[in-house]
C-alpha positions as CSV (number, residue, x, y, z in Angstrom):
1,M,13.5,-24.6,-41.2
2,R,14.8,-28.0,-40.0
3,L,13.9,-27.1,-36.5
4,T,10.4,-26.0,-37.3
5,A,8.7,-29.4,-37.5
6,P,10.3,-30.8,-34.3
7,L,9.7,-27.6,-32.4
8,T,6.1,-27.4,-33.5
9,A,5.5,-31.1,-32.8
10,S,7.1,-30.7,-29.3
11,V,4.9,-27.7,-28.4
12,L,1.8,-29.5,-29.6
13,A,2.7,-32.6,-27.6
14,A,3.4,-30.5,-24.5
15,L,0.1,-28.7,-24.8
16,S,-1.6,-32.1,-25.2
17,G,0.1,-33.2,-22.0
18,F,-1.3,-30.1,-20.1
19,H,-4.8,-30.8,-21.3
20,L,-4.5,-34.5,-20.4
21,A,-3.3,-33.5,-16.9
22,W,-6.1,-31.0,-16.5
23,G,-8.6,-33.7,-17.5
24,L,-7.2,-35.9,-14.8
25,G,-7.7,-33.2,-12.2
26,S,-4.4,-31.4,-12.1
27,S,-4.3,-27.6,-11.8
28,F,-0.6,-27.3,-12.9
29,P,0.9,-24.8,-13.4
30,F,-1.7,-22.9,-11.3
31,R,-2.3,-23.3,-7.5
32,S,-6.0,-24.2,-7.9
33,R,-8.6,-25.4,-10.4
34,A,-10.4,-22.0,-10.1
35,E,-7.2,-20.2,-11.0
36,L,-6.7,-22.6,-13.9
37,A,-10.2,-22.0,-15.2
38,D,-9.9,-18.2,-14.9
39,A,-6.6,-18.1,-16.7
40,V,-7.0,-20.8,-19.4
41,V,-10.7,-20.8,-20.1
42,G,-12.0,-17.5,-18.7
43,T,-14.7,-19.1,-16.6
44,S,-15.2,-20.0,-13.0
45,A,-14.9,-23.8,-13.7
46,V,-12.6,-26.0,-15.7
47,P,-14.4,-27.8,-18.6
48,P,-15.3,-31.5,-18.0
49,P,-12.6,-34.1,-18.4
50,S,-14.1,-35.3,-21.7
51,A,-13.5,-31.8,-23.2
52,C,-9.9,-31.7,-21.8
53,F,-9.3,-35.2,-23.2
54,A,-10.8,-34.3,-26.6
55,V,-8.4,-31.3,-26.9
56,A,-5.5,-33.4,-25.7
57,G,-6.3,-36.0,-28.4
58,A,-6.5,-33.3,-31.1
59,L,-3.3,-31.7,-30.1
60,A,-1.5,-35.2,-29.9
61,A,-2.8,-36.0,-33.4
62,G,-1.5,-32.7,-34.7
63,A,1.9,-33.3,-33.1
64,A,2.0,-36.8,-34.7
65,L,1.1,-35.3,-38.1
66,V,3.7,-32.6,-37.8
67,A,6.4,-35.0,-36.6
68,N,5.4,-37.3,-39.6
69,V,5.1,-40.4,-37.5
70,V,1.6,-41.2,-38.8
71,P,1.9,-43.7,-41.7
72,I,-0.5,-42.0,-44.2
73,A,-0.2,-40.9,-47.8
74,P,1.7,-37.6,-48.3
75,T,-1.3,-35.9,-49.9
76,L,-3.6,-36.9,-47.0
77,R,-0.9,-35.7,-44.5
78,R,-0.7,-32.3,-46.3
79,S,-4.4,-31.9,-46.2
80,A,-4.6,-32.9,-42.5
81,L,-1.8,-30.4,-41.7
82,R,-3.7,-27.7,-43.6
83,G,-6.7,-28.5,-41.5
84,V,-4.8,-28.4,-38.2
85,A,-3.1,-25.1,-39.3
86,S,-6.5,-23.7,-40.2
87,V,-8.0,-24.5,-36.8
88,L,-5.0,-23.1,-35.0
89,G,-5.0,-20.0,-37.3
90,L,-8.7,-19.3,-36.7
91,R,-8.2,-19.7,-32.9
92,G,-5.2,-17.4,-33.0
93,A,-7.0,-14.7,-35.1
94,L,-10.1,-14.7,-33.0
95,G,-8.0,-14.5,-29.9
96,L,-6.1,-11.5,-31.2
97,M,-9.4,-9.8,-32.0
98,G,-10.8,-10.6,-28.6
99,K,-13.4,-12.8,-30.1
100,T,-12.4,-16.2,-28.6
101,E,-15.8,-16.4,-27.1
102,M,-17.2,-17.2,-30.5
103,L,-15.4,-20.6,-30.2
104,A,-15.7,-21.1,-26.5
105,P,-18.7,-19.2,-25.1
106,G,-18.4,-17.9,-21.6
107,G,-14.6,-17.4,-21.6
108,S,-14.5,-13.7,-21.0
109,S,-12.7,-13.0,-17.7
110,E,-10.4,-10.1,-17.8
111,R,-7.4,-12.3,-17.0
112,F,-8.2,-14.8,-19.8
113,V,-8.7,-12.1,-22.4
114,R,-5.3,-10.5,-21.5
115,L,-3.5,-13.8,-21.6
116,D,-5.2,-14.8,-24.7
117,R,-4.1,-11.7,-26.6
118,R,-0.5,-11.8,-25.2
119,I,0.2,-15.6,-25.1
120,Y,-2.4,-18.0,-26.4
121,A,-3.4,-16.4,-29.7
122,P,0.2,-15.6,-30.8
123,L,1.1,-19.2,-29.8
124,C,-1.7,-20.6,-31.9
125,L,-0.7,-18.5,-34.9
126,G,2.9,-19.6,-34.5
127,L,1.8,-23.2,-34.3
128,S,-0.3,-22.7,-37.4
129,V,2.7,-21.5,-39.4
130,G,4.7,-24.4,-38.0
131,C,2.1,-26.8,-39.2
132,L,2.1,-25.3,-42.7
133,S,5.9,-25.3,-43.0
134,S,6.0,-29.0,-42.0
């Protein structure tokens, strides 16, 4: 259990970094922005930078909460962690059911749905559990 919080915070921070890079125009780890959009969003175009930055900010805030580096009252931190865990849990559950489009309309490419069920949704569920155990 001692590794859960640092691991969860690290993964959230890394995901925040990816979203920040995508907002700045990178396609890493894909060869092109079109390939990135198809695999990560399920559309033909990457969302605008503002959307990428918003997700990056939310993930960074979650990482800071999990790492307990935000100076807030313990009861407020627990509530915030439950909120982060709920969002990630909902995202993961919808992904496993093939219903991610309810949260992000238009994301329905075959590649995205496959990756969502195999990687993204289980990752979200694992991060949700990691947030709750922090």
